[in-house]
MIDOGU-921469 format. One line per field, with one value per residue (C-alpha): x, y, z. Coordinates in steps of 0.02 Angstrom, whole numbers. Each point is the difference from the previous one (the first is absolute). Layout:
N
u: X, ...
v: Y, ...
w: Z, ...
//
This chain:
200
u: -478, 125, -84, 1, 130, 124, 134, 41, 179, 41, -75, 140, 115, -36, -4, 164, 106, -85, -23, -203, -161, -158, -151, -164, -164, 84, -143, -192, -90, -85, 151, 83, -157, 3, 184, -44, -155, 104, 127, -122, -86, 169, 62, -158, 15, 185, 8, 177, 58, 121, 98, 165, 73, 63, 152, 111, 140, 18, 32, -16, -178, 65, 57, -149, -128, -161, 93, 61, -176, -77, 49, -116, -154, -96, 107, -36, 162, -18, 68, 165, -50, -190, 48, -2, 108, -149, 0, -169, -37, 10, -150, -129, 84, -69, 104, 174, 9, 162, -55, -71, 81, 70, -112, -161, 15, -16, -109, -127, -121, -19, 183, 27, -125, 105, 157, -28, -122, 25, 49, 155, 53, -21, 139, 105, -10, 41, 147, 52, -17, -37, -63, -11, -21, -88, 126, -66, -137, -37, -123, 81, -79, 75, -64, -30, 127, 76, 142, 182, 90, 1, 193, 34, 35, -17, -140, 111, 128, -143, -52, 138, -27, 143, 14, -74, -174, -102, -133, -111, -188, -51, -197, -45, -179, -25, 61, 212, 64, 185, -105, -97, 139, 33, 131, 168, 135, 166, -3, 128, 66, -77, 146, 134, -57, 46, -19, -159, -161, -161, -84, -205
v: -1397, 138, 193, 43, 127, -126, -42, -161, -81, 53, 185, -1, -62, 133, 140, -66, -4, 164, 114, 13, -76, 32, -56, 27, 35, 19, 119, -3, 111, 56, 56, 76, 100, 70, 42, 89, 99, 42, 86, 101, 60, 37, 107, 80, 34, 76, 187, 13, 112, -115, -103, -31, -47, -182, -64, -156, 111, 159, -67, 155, -37, -135, 151, 81, 11, -58, -124, -70, 19, -91, -166, 36, 90, -1, 113, 51, 20, 80, -46, 90, 150, 4, 185, 132, 144, 91, -113, -71, -198, -32, -107, -58, -57, -187, -2, 86, -98, -143, -108, 8, -68, -54, -62, -43, -177, 76, 167, -69, -141, -43, -25, -62, -143, -58, -4, -79, -128, -186, -12, 109, -85, -169, 70, 69, -174, -105, 123, -59, 149, -41, 196, 97, 193, 123, 145, 87, 18, 104, 27, 49, 75, -5, 147, 43, 130, 54, -68, -16, -169, -124, -67, -155, -43, -121, 21, -46, 136, 102, -101, -63, -174, -87, -137, 40, -62, 123, -75, 115, -52, 96, -27, 77, 65, 8, -91, 46, -3, 53, 122, 93, -20, -179, -51, -65, -114, -76, -177, -49, 180, -28, -89, 137, 131, 164, -43, 46, -87, 58, 158, 48
w: 288, 25, -37, -186, 7, 93, -128, -91, 22, -175, 24, 151, -113, -135, 124, 89, -176, -88, 178, -90, -21, -97, 67, -107, 86, 171, 74, -38, -128, 158, 102, -165, -11, 176, -2, -161, 57, 174, -71, -111, 145, 82, -156, -13, 178, -10, -19, -61, 139, 78, -133, -86, -163, 4, -114, 0, -90, 134, 161, 86, 66, 111, 111, -22, 163, -103, -75, 163, 93, -128, 87, 120, -114, -159, -95, -194, -118, -174, -142, -61, -140, 77, 37, -131, 11, 56, 178, -45, -41, -213, 27, 120, 159, -12, -166, 81, 153, -16, 176, 163, 149, 106, 152, -84, 70, 182, -29, -128, 29, -186, -21, 172, -24, -159, 65, 156, -107, 6, -163, 42, 136, -60, -147, 120, 103, -134, -35, 170, 79, 201, 61, -164, 33, -124, -11, -135, -130, -151, -129, -165, -151, -176, -64, -196, -73, 144, 119, 22, -45, 134, -7, 38, 193, 146, 145, 124, -49, 67, 171, 111, 90, 66, -43, -168, -4, -98, -115, -114, -71, -144, -23, -170, 17, -182, -153, 6, -181, -79, -68, 160, 135, 71, 103, -66, 97, -54, 51, 138, 37, 183, 36, -67, 137, -35, -212, -70, 30, -115, -35, 10
//
C-alpha cells in the first residue's frame, strides 16, 4: 500500500494538465495545530525591531538586504499600509504581519518536521523527484482589513532553476475560501512560462 500522500494516476494526470492539484486533509489536525501554535509563539516573541514591508507589486525589496538575507533566516514582513503617517503600526503586530520566511524549514523544529515529513517526501517522490530539495518556506497570513493586492504571478519567476523544476506546496492551515484569501490558479498556465500563473 503506497503512502497516503502518494498521487494516483488520475491525480498525476490532472496535475500534469492543469499545473495544480487540490488534496483534502493532507495534514493531520495535530500537525496543523502544532504549526499554528508555533507561529503564534514566534510572532509573540518578535519585537518588531528587524522587519520589512512585503509587496508583490514593488520589486525594489528584492534588492533589500533584509529581504535577501531572509533566505537563511526566520524573517518578518509587514503588510503594505501597516504603518501610519506617524511611523507606528496601525493595529497590533499579530494583525499586521504579511508573512514570515524563508528558512522555517531549516531553523524551526516544528516546521522542519513537517517539511521533511514522510507525507511531503512521498508526494514529491510520486511526482518523479529523485532528490527534492526544500529551498524556501514561508507562513503567509491573510489579515482582515489590511494588506496590498497580490497580483497574479508565477512562483518560478522568483526561484530560478535550470531546468525549471520548481514545485510549490501550499498548505491551508484554516479553511480557505473566496472570502478569506484562497489560492487561485489558471489551469494550464504552467506550460506557458512567463505568463500569469496564479495569485494568493
